[in-house]
C-alpha positions in Angstrom: -0.1 0.0 0.1 1.2 3.6 -0.9 0.7 6.1 2.1 0.3 9.6 0.4 -1.4 12.6 2.0 -2.0 10.7 5.2 -4.1 7.9 3.7 -3.2 4.4 2.5 -3.8 3.7 -1.2 -4.1 0.4 -2.9 -3.1 -0.1 -6.6 -6.8 0.3 -7.8 -7.6 3.2 -5.7 -4.6 5.0 -7.1 -5.1 4.3 -10.5 -8.8 5.6 -10.4 -7.5 8.9 -9.3 -4.2 9.4 -11.6 -4.0 9.1 -15.4 -0.3 8.7 -15.2 1.4 8.1 -11.8 4.4 10.4 -12.9 1.9 13.4 -11.6 3.0 12.0 -8.0 6.0 9.8 -8.4 8.6 9.3 -11.1 12.3 8.8 -12.4 13.0 11.2 -15.1 16.2 11.0 -17.4 18.2 13.9 -18.6 21.6 15.8 -18.8 23.3 18.5 -16.9 24.6 21.6 -19.0 27.8 23.6 -18.6 30.9 23.6 -16.7 32.8 20.2 -15.4 29.3 18.8 -15.4 28.3 19.4 -19.2 26.5 16.4 -20.6 26.6 14.4 -17.4 23.6 11.9 -17.3 21.3 12.2 -14.5 18.1 10.5 -13.3 15.9 12.5 -10.9 13.7 10.4 -8.9 10.9 11.4 -6.5 8.4 9.3 -4.5 5.5 11.5 -3.9 6.1 11.5 -0.2 8.6 14.2 -0.6 11.7 12.0 -0.9 13.8 12.9 -4.0 17.0 12.2 -5.0 19.5 12.2 -8.3 21.3 9.3 -9.7 24.6 10.0 -11.7 25.0 7.0 -14.3 28.1 9.1 -15.6 29.7 8.8 -12.2 29.3 5.0 -11.3 25.5 5.4 -10.3 26.2 7.3 -7.3 23.6 9.6 -5.7 24.2 13.5 -5.5 21.6 15.6 -4.4 18.9 14.2 -1.9 16.0 16.0 0.1 12.9 15.1 2.1 10.1 17.7 1.7 12.4 20.6 0.4 14.8 19.8 3.2 18.5 18.8 2.2 19.7 15.4 3.4 23.0 15.3 1.5 25.8 17.4 1.4 27.4 18.7 -2.0 31.0 19.8 -1.9 32.3 22.8 -3.6 33.4 20.6 -6.7 29.8 20.3 -7.5 29.1 17.6 -9.7 31.9 16.6 -12.0 32.0 14.3 -15.2 34.4 11.4 -14.9 36.8 12.7 -17.6 37.8 15.5 -15.1 39.2 12.7 -12.5 42.8 13.4 -11.3 43.7 9.6 -10.4 47.2 10.4 -8.9 47.5 10.8 -5.2 44.7 12.6 -3.6 43.5 14.1 -6.8 40.2 12.2 -6.0 39.3 15.4 -3.9 39.2 17.5 -7.1 36.1 15.8 -8.4 34.4 14.5 -5.0 31.1 16.1 -5.3 30.3 14.2 -1.9 26.5 13.7 -2.4 24.4 11.3 -0.8 26.5 8.3 -1.9 30.1 8.2 -3.5 31.1 4.6 -3.8 35.0 4.0 -3.2 36.4 0.7 -4.6 36.3 -1.7 -6.3 39.8 -3.1 -6.3 41.2 0.0 -4.3 39.8 1.8 -1.5 41.3 4.4 1.0 44.7 5.7 1.3 47.0 6.0 -2.0 49.6 3.7 -2.4 51.6 1.4 -4.7 50.9 -2.3 -5.0 52.3 -4.8 -7.1 54.2 -2.3 -9.2 50.6 -0.4 -9.6 50.3 3.1 -8.5 46.8 3.7 -7.0 45.0 6.7 -6.2 42.7 7.6 -3.5 39.6 5.6 -3.1 39.9 3.7 -6.4 37.9 4.1 -9.9 34.4 2.8 -9.4 32.8 6.5 -8.7 34.5 7.7 -11.9 33.6 4.9 -14.2 30.6 5.5 -16.4 27.7 2.9 -16.3 26.7 1.1 -19.0 23.1 -0.8 -19.8 21.3 2.0 -17.7 17.7 1.4 -17.1 14.9 3.0 -15.5 11.9 0.6 -14.6 8.6 1.5 -13.1 6.5 -1.4 -12.2 3.6 -2.7 -9.7 4.3 -5.3 -7.2 1.0 -6.2 -5.5 0.1 -2.8 -4.2 3.4 -1.4 -4.3 4.6 0.8 -7.2 8.4 0.3 -7.4 10.9 2.6 -9.1 14.4 1.2 -10.0 17.4 2.7 -11.6 20.1 0.4 -12.7 23.2 0.2 -14.4 26.7 -1.6 -14.5 30.3 -0.6 -14.3 33.2 -2.6 -15.4 36.7 -2.2 -13.8 39.0 -4.2 -16.4 42.4 -4.0 -17.4 44.5 -6.4 -19.5 46.6 -8.4 -17.4 44.9 -7.4 -14.4 41.3 -7.6 -12.8 38.2 -7.9 -14.8 35.4 -7.0 -11.9 31.6 -6.1 -12.9 29.5 -4.4 -10.6 25.8 -4.6 -11.2 23.7 -1.9 -9.2 20.1 -1.2 -8.7 18.7 1.7 -6.6 15.1 1.0 -5.6 12.5 3.0 -3.9 8.7 3.2 -4.1 5.8 5.5 -4.5 5.0 7.0 -1.1 8.4 5.7 0.4 10.6 7.5 2.7 13.9 5.3 1.9 15.8 3.7 -1.0 17.7 0.5 -1.2 21.0 0.5 -2.9 22.1 -3.3 -4.2 25.6 -4.1 -5.6 26.1 -7.6 -7.1 29.9 -7.8 -7.7 31.3 -10.5 -10.1 35.0 -11.5 -10.9 34.7 -12.2 -14.6 38.4 -12.7 -15.2 40.7 -15.6 -14.6 42.8 -14.0 -11.7 42.1 -13.3 -7.9 41.0 -10.0 -7.7 41.3 -7.4 -4.8 37.6 -6.5 -3.3 37.4 -3.2 -1.7 34.4 -1.3 -1.1 33.4 1.6 1.0 30.0 3.5 0.6 30.8 7.1 1.4 27.5 8.3 2.6 27.4 12.1 3.4 25.1 14.2 5.4 24.9 18.0 5.6 22.7 20.5 7.2 20.1 20.2 8.4 20.6 16.5 9.2 23.9 17.6 10.6 23.8 20.2 13.2 25.1 21.1 16.6 21.8 19.2 17.9 22.6 16.3 16.1 23.9 12.8 17.6 24.8 9.6 16.0 22.7 6.6 17.2 24.0 3.1 16.6 21.9 0.0 17.0 24.6 -2.1 18.7 27.9 -1.2 20.5 31.1 -0.6 18.2 34.7 -1.0 18.9 36.0 2.6 18.2 39.5 3.8 17.1 40.6 7.3 16.3 42.8 7.7 13.0 45.0 10.1 14.5 45.9 12.5 17.5 43.4 15.2 15.9 40.7 12.5 16.3 41.9 11.3 19.9 40.8 14.9 20.9 37.3 14.5 20.2 37.0 10.7 21.3 34.8 11.4 24.2 32.3 13.3 22.0 32.7 10.9 19.0 28.8 10.6 18.6 28.0 14.3 19.1 28.5 17.2 16.5 29.1 21.2 16.9 28.0 23.9 14.7 30.2 25.3 11.7 33.6 26.1 13.1 36.4 28.4 11.7 39.6 26.3 11.3 38.0 23.1 12.1 40.4 20.2 11.2 38.5 16.9 10.2 38.3 14.1 12.7 38.0 10.3 11.3 37.1 7.3 13.4 37.0 3.5 12.6 34.3 1.5 14.1 34.6 -2.4 14.0 31.4 -4.0 14.1 30.1 -7.1 15.6 29.2 -9.8 13.1 26.8 -11.7 15.5 23.7 -10.2 13.6 23.1 -9.4 10.1 21.8 -6.0 10.7 23.4 -3.0 11.5 21.4 0.6 11.8 23.1 3.7 12.0 21.0 7.1 12.6 21.8 10.7 12.4 19.2 12.8 14.3 18.7 16.4 15.0 16.9 16.7 18.0 16.0 20.4 17.6 14.5 20.0 14.3 13.1 16.2 15.0 14.6 15.2 11.7 17.4 12.9 10.6 18.4 10.0 8.2 19.4 6.5 8.7 21.6 3.9 7.2 20.9 0.1 7.5 23.2 -2.6 6.3 24.5 -6.2 7.0 27.8 -6.2 9.1 28.5 -9.5 7.7 29.0 -7.9 4.3 30.3 -4.6 5.6 32.2 -5.1 9.2 33.4 -1.5 9.3 32.4 2.1 9.6 34.5 5.1 8.7 33.2 7.9 10.6 34.1 11.5 9.1 33.5 14.5 11.2 34.2 17.7 9.2 32.4 20.6 10.9 34.2 23.5 9.1 32.8 26.6 7.6 31.2 25.7 4.0 32.5 22.4 4.6 30.2 21.0 7.1 29.5 17.4 6.5 29.6 13.9 8.2 30.1 10.7 6.8 29.0 7.4 7.8 30.8 4.9 5.8 30.1 1.3 5.7 32.9 -0.6 4.3 34.3 -4.4 3.9 37.9 -3.5 5.1 40.0 -0.8 6.8 40.8 2.2 4.6 44.3 2.1 5.0 44.8 1.1 1.1 45.4 -2.0 -0.8 49.1 -2.4 -0.2 48.8 -1.9 3.8 45.8 -4.5 3.5 47.7 -7.0 1.5 51.1 -6.5 3.8 48.6 -7.3 6.9 47.3 -10.3 5.3 43.8 -9.1 5.4 43.1 -8.0 1.9 39.5 -9.1 0.6 39.4 -10.9 -2.7 37.2 -12.6 -5.4 38.3 -15.6 -7.1 37.7 -16.2 -10.7 34.1 -16.6 -11.4 33.0 -15.8 -7.8 30.3 -13.4 -6.9 29.3 -11.4 -3.9 26.4 -9.0 -2.8 26.1 -5.9 -0.9 23.1 -3.9 -0.1 22.5 -0.6 1.9 19.2 1.1 2.8 19.1 4.9 3.4 16.0 6.5 4.6 14.5 9.8 6.4 13.8 10.2 10.1 10.7 12.4 11.1 10.3 12.3 14.9 11.8 10.5 17.8 9.2 7.8 17.6 10.7 7.1 14.1 14.1 7.2 15.7 13.1 4.6 18.2 11.5 2.1 15.7 14.2 2.5 13.2 16.8 1.6 15.9 14.5 -1.4 17.2 14.6 -2.6 13.6 10.7 -2.1 13.1 
């Protein structure tokens, strides 16, 4: 059943009232024009409840702008949307085209710090976010009384004499929905063992983020600060401040228990009674990289589920903990992202309801 305008509607009831459901919910394909985003493909999705977000097929099926009833969810960096061709892969050049958005995907054979591994120079956070998707589709279909909207596409990371890894992504929401489900099916289509590194860089800005915001986790984690700067804020790791001049970023690594197949992280602004949540399987993604950047104009936090620490491929290989995919092997990941609209919503979500 679709919940709209405070009422529940069946498929028949909705179809009696609308000639074309794009009147209330849709996924509309287009292109951006001008600057470094010129001719960048986009799919604008709206659910009718107020949830709206933009998928970037030209940038690895990542998600840029996201809002709920006109209030932002995601943070967009000063780069704005940037086409893949402007990627500067060396070192930390990734930051020159890091639009942040709701989701920037880091991977799929490198993630985290720049490094050199096996004679190959690897930049920060890999290539996937800068890989244009192929076989892109938009699908609208009824499933019982639910009207589903799905945007999908595939990204390949392939190189002669190296890896051949295919990522098949779908992003699904529904009419009247307040959440989306991102699914990745990853397959090693080559004949060599391939590194498998993946982090979902999920980014939130004001008003999800404010001095009244707290990070709530459905289960305890083991927390480690990245450096001395993060150590300074360890006692307030789950709390935030307002935009602060000269703020230096703080990064924390959360290691999750794999006793459960569900982890929920909620950012909730107590003053506005507004927030967002992330839900995922810690057996797939057993780490969270927690990024706190409360600067002026750079006011953002990232809650970033990952399948490995973000030390970079070389350090993980040296430590003997580099995840891999064997030839022909497949694996799946999924992350749900949604909106919180009150303390009751927060409590239900943390309880898994």
